[in-house]
N, C-alpha and C positions, 0 to 999 in steps of 0.2 A: 443596367442594374447596379445602382450605387448602394453599397452595403456598409453597415457598421456592425461590429461584433463586440459583445460584452460577456465577460465571465463573472458571475455574481456569487457571493457567499463563500468563496474559497479563501481560507486564511493564507497569509503569505508563506508560512512554513509548509503548507500542504500543496503548494502549486507544483504542477508537473510541467517543467519548462520544455522538456522534449516534446511532449504531446502538444503543447501550445504552439511550438514551432512548426509542427506538422500541420496543424489547422491553419496557421498563418500561410503556409505554402499552398494548402488546398484552396483557400479562398482568395489568394492573391489576385487572380484575374478580375475579381469584382470589387476589390478594395481600391480606394484612391491611392495614387502614387505616394509612397512613404507612410501610408496608413497601417496601423497595427491594431491588434485586438487589445481591448482594455479590460483589466482585471480589478475588481473591487470587492472588498470584504462584506459590504452591505449595500442595499439599494440607496440608503441615505447618502453614502459617500459618492454614489454615482449620479445623483440627481442632476447636477449641472451638465455633465457630459451626455446624459441621456436626452436632456432637452435640446442640446445642440445637434445630436444625432438625428432627431426627427425633422430638423429643419434642413439637414444637409444630405439626406439619403432617402431612398424609397424602400429599403429593406433593412430591418434592424433585428439582429439575432441576440437572444439572451440565453446563454448556457448557464444553468443554475445548479449549484452543488446539490447532488442527490440527497444528502443528509438533511437539507433544508428546503427540499423541493416544494412540498405542499405549502409551507408558510410563504416562501418568496413568490411562488406562482400566484398565490392569492393576492399578495401585495401588489404585484405588477399589474394584474388584471384589474384590480380596483383603481389603480392609478390611471389606467387607460380607458376606464369606463366599460370594461368587458365583464359580462356576467358568466360565471362558470356554472355549467350544468354537469351533474354527475351522470356519466354514461353507465347504465346498469350492467351492460354486457362486459365492459372493461372492469367494473368493480367486482363482478363475480369472478372474473379471471384472476384478478389480483388477489382476491381472498383465497382462491384455490391455490395459487402459487406461493403466497407468503402470509399465511394466517398469523404467524408470530409477529409480523410487522404491524398488523392491525391493532394488536394489544398495546403497542408502544407509541404509535404515532397518532396524535390527535388530528392530524390533517391527512389521514390515510386516504379517504375517498377523494379529496381534492388532488393529492399528489399523484395518484395512480389513475383516476377516472374523471377528473375535472377538466372539461373542454368547453370552449364557447360555442354557441350556435353557429352553424355554417363554417366551422373551422375544418381544415384538412389535418387529420390526426396522424402522428408518427409514433408508433409503439411497437415493441417487439412482441413475439408470440406469448410471452409470459404475462402480458398485460400490465407490467409495472412501469411507473414513471412515464405516463403518456405525455407526449409533447404535441405541439400543433403549430400551424401557420394560419393566421387570420388577417383578412383585409381590414384596414382601418383608414378610411378615406383613400388617398392615393398611395398609401404605404401598406406594406405587409409586415406584420409582427410575428416573430418566431420565438417560441419558448421551448427549450429542449433540456433534458437532464445532462449534467456534467458528471460523468462517471466513465472513466477512460474506455473500458471495453464496450459498455453499452452505447456510449456516444459514438465510438468508431463504427460499430455495426449499424446504428441508425443512419449516420451520415452516408456510409457506403451503399447500403441497400435501399434507402428510402429518400432521404433528404436531397442528396446530390442528383439522383435521377429526377426527382420532382422539380428542382431548380432548372435543370437542363431542359426538361420537357415544357415547362410553363414559361420560363424567361429566356430560354436559349443562352444560359449562363456560360456554357462551354467549360464546365468544371470537370476534373477527373479525380477519382477517389484513390488513384495509385499512391499518392504520398501517404495516405492513411494505411492502405493495404500493405505497402512494402517498406515503410519507414524503418522497421526493425531490421530488415535485410541490409540496408545501407549502413545502419549503426553498427551491426555485427561485423560487416566488412571493414569498416574503419577501425574498429577495436582490434581485429585480428591482424590487419596489415600494420598497424601501429606497433604491435608486439611481435610481428613476423612469426606467427604460429599457425599450426594446423590443428584440427580437431577430429577425434575419432567418434563415429556414430554407430551405434549398434544396429544391425540389419534386421530390425523388426518389420512388421507389416506396414507401418506408417513411414518407414525410412524413405521410400520412393516418393511419397506425398510431400515430405519435407524437402526433398531435393527439387521437386517441381516448384515448390514455393520459393526457394532461394535462387532458382534460375532467373529471377528478375534481375539478378546481378551475376552474369556468367562467371566472372572472375572469382566469386565466392565459392562456387562449386568445386574449384580446384583445391581449396583449402579444407574441404570436408571429406574425410576418408572413411569408407564403410568397412566395418568389421562383420564379416558374414558368420563368424563363429559365435553362435548364440545357443544357449541351452533352453530346452523346453520348460515352460513355466510349471507344469504339473499342479501341485496343490499350493504352491507359493503364492501369497497375495500379490496382486498386480503391482502395487507400489514397491514392495520389497524386491520383486523380480526386476523392475526397471533400475533400481539401485544396483543390483548385482550386475546387470548388463552394462551399465555405464562405467562401473569400476573395471569390468573385464575389457571393455573397449579401450579405455585409456591405458591399461597395463599391457594389453596384447600388442599394441603398436608403440608403446613407450611415449605416448603423447601427453602434453600437459592437461588436456581436458578430454573427457569422455562423456557422451550424451546418449540418452535413450528416451524414446517417446512411445507410450503404450497405444493400443487401440482404444476405441470408445466403449465403455462398459455401461450397462444399465441394469437395474435390479427389477424384479417383478416381471409382469407379462405385458406391460405397456411400452411399445417401442418409442412412443412420443415422450416418455418420462425423461427427466433430466439424466444426462449421461456424464460419465467421469473419464478424464484422461489424466495419466500421470506423466510428469516430466522429471527426469533426473539428470543432474549435471555434476560430474566428479572433477575436482581439481586435485592438486597434490596433497591437500590436507583433509578434505571432507567431501561428502556428497550431499547436494541440496536436492530435496524432493519437493515438488510442487504438485498439488492436486487442483485440477480445473474442472468446473462443473458447467454444463451447458445451460442456456436459458430454456425455460419450459417451452417445448415446441420447436426449438431451434433445430434445423436440419443437421444431420450428422456431417455432411460435407462442409457446411458453414462453420460448424463447431470445430472440426479438425483443422480447417484453414486458420481459424482464430488461434488454435493451439500452436500451430507452426509459428505464428507471429509472436506468441508469448514465449516460445522456446528460444527464439532469436533474442528477444528482449532480456530473458533471464541469463542467457549466455553472455550477452554484452555487459550486463551489470556485474556479473562475477569476474569477468576478465578485467574490467575497469577497476573493480575493488582490489583485485590481486595486484594490479599495476600501481595502486596508490592514487588513482585519479578520482576515485569516489569514496567517500566515507560512509560506512554503514552505521546503523543505530547503535550496534554493539561497540563500535570504535568510539563513538561519541560518549557512550556511557563509561567506557574504560577511561577516556580522557577526563571526564568529570570526576570519576572516582580518584584518579591520580591527583587532581587539584584538591579534592577534599583531604586526601592523605597528606599532601604537602602542607595544607593549612593546619592539620592536626599535629604534624611534626613540629611546626613553628610554635604552636601553642604550648606543646609539651616542653620544648626547649626553653621558652620564656618562663614557664612555670618552674622548671628545674633551676634555672638561673636565679629566680626570685627566692626559692627555698634555700639555695646555697648562700645567697647574700644574707638571708635572715639567720641562717645557722652561724655564719661568720660573725655577724653583729652580736648575736646572743653569746657566743663564746667570748668575744672581746668584752662585752658588758659584764659578764660574770667574773672574768679575770680581773678587770679594772676595779670592781667593787668587792673582790674577795668573797663572792657568793658561791654557794653550792646549790644544787637543784633543790635540796631539801629546805635550805634557808629561804629560797625564793618562794617555794610552795607554802611554807609556814607563814610567810608575810602576806602573800597575795591570793592564795587559794587553800586555806587551811582545811576546808571541807574535803579535800582530796586525800588528807592524811588521817581520816577516820579509822579507828581500830576495828570497825565492823567490816567483815568480809562478806561479799554477796554469796548467797547459797547457790550451789550448782545442782542442776537437775541431773539425776542419775540417768545414764544411757543404758544401764544394765537391764536385761530382760525386756527390752523393747522389741516388739514384733512388727515388722512392716510388710505389707503386701504390695506387689507391683502388678499393675494391670498388664497382661501380656500384649494387649493391643497397642500399648505405648512403645513396645519394642519392635513393632512392624516396620520394615524398611519401606519407606514411601518414596524412594528415589525413582525418578523417571528414567525410562530407557529411551535411547535415541538412535538415529541412523548414523553410521560411520561418517 
């Protein structure tokens, strides 16, 4: 199985290098020696490389940016002479899951329900962003959505088992499943730190997840002292638990992960899990939502991976290894302020130079300001004075709504 892999439609600044490296490792057994995935912002840019790929391989993967999925899926299928048919069952499922997307996306039906005849379909239970594999002569063409979490679940649960069963590819999904565990271990050992985790109902599940690297387990210490949630909202409760965990053991980081919650009477409805990470300055709260129909076990497994990734990101930011958007904005603001200071300094210097020249000119010609005005601007010496509007007895009303404090409240 000789394979070529393309990532299409992803702009350079939005590329996820870590996830790309994970996919590279996952597919390495079926890539040519020294071969790597190729990323292009558009199909046009990739035309020459795609042409070579079909002459050198028997399987070609296209991972397409989810934001442009319908449009680029249509372009690719047209280029390869494939006719897309709208699967009514998939379309109804997508409309049920995300009716708000249908109003915005002109390619909604193609993006979520467009598949060629006789294709093997890969789609999650929410029916969104259906991908497929289809034979084209001696080759197989794969078109799949590029959206980190969705792509990871599709590959792990459907695509890799399909490749192993049909082509005996010998691939393992472990790099995708547990990449965040290795990243977290590297970050923690680099900083030589331990982390406190609140002993919630999901703590044992998280420990099973990180047991993929036994050495990491020794750096995660459980705090059994947890308060009952009561009427406290689950997100706020996780914030409190993560703060308590860090402070109770005096560790630089405290974490907490909630159970899965759903509203209403439908157990298959989307569920929510809250992740909280506390460092020495603040607590970061993240809300994760399951895909429609995703099993609770699969969703919680995914949340464990996301908690590792969130922890790794925060540790690396604190260590100065990664810049956040806020840091970039602050840096840009400092540059603007520097430019503003330079402009003001130049302007003041120019005004001082003008004032000095004016003083010298007046003194050299024995001028007074009144003499100069009388010669060059006599209209400014008119005897008429402008009338002033009286401010007496003026009543003003203030709309009380304008005095409302509209400031946002946030989490510590």
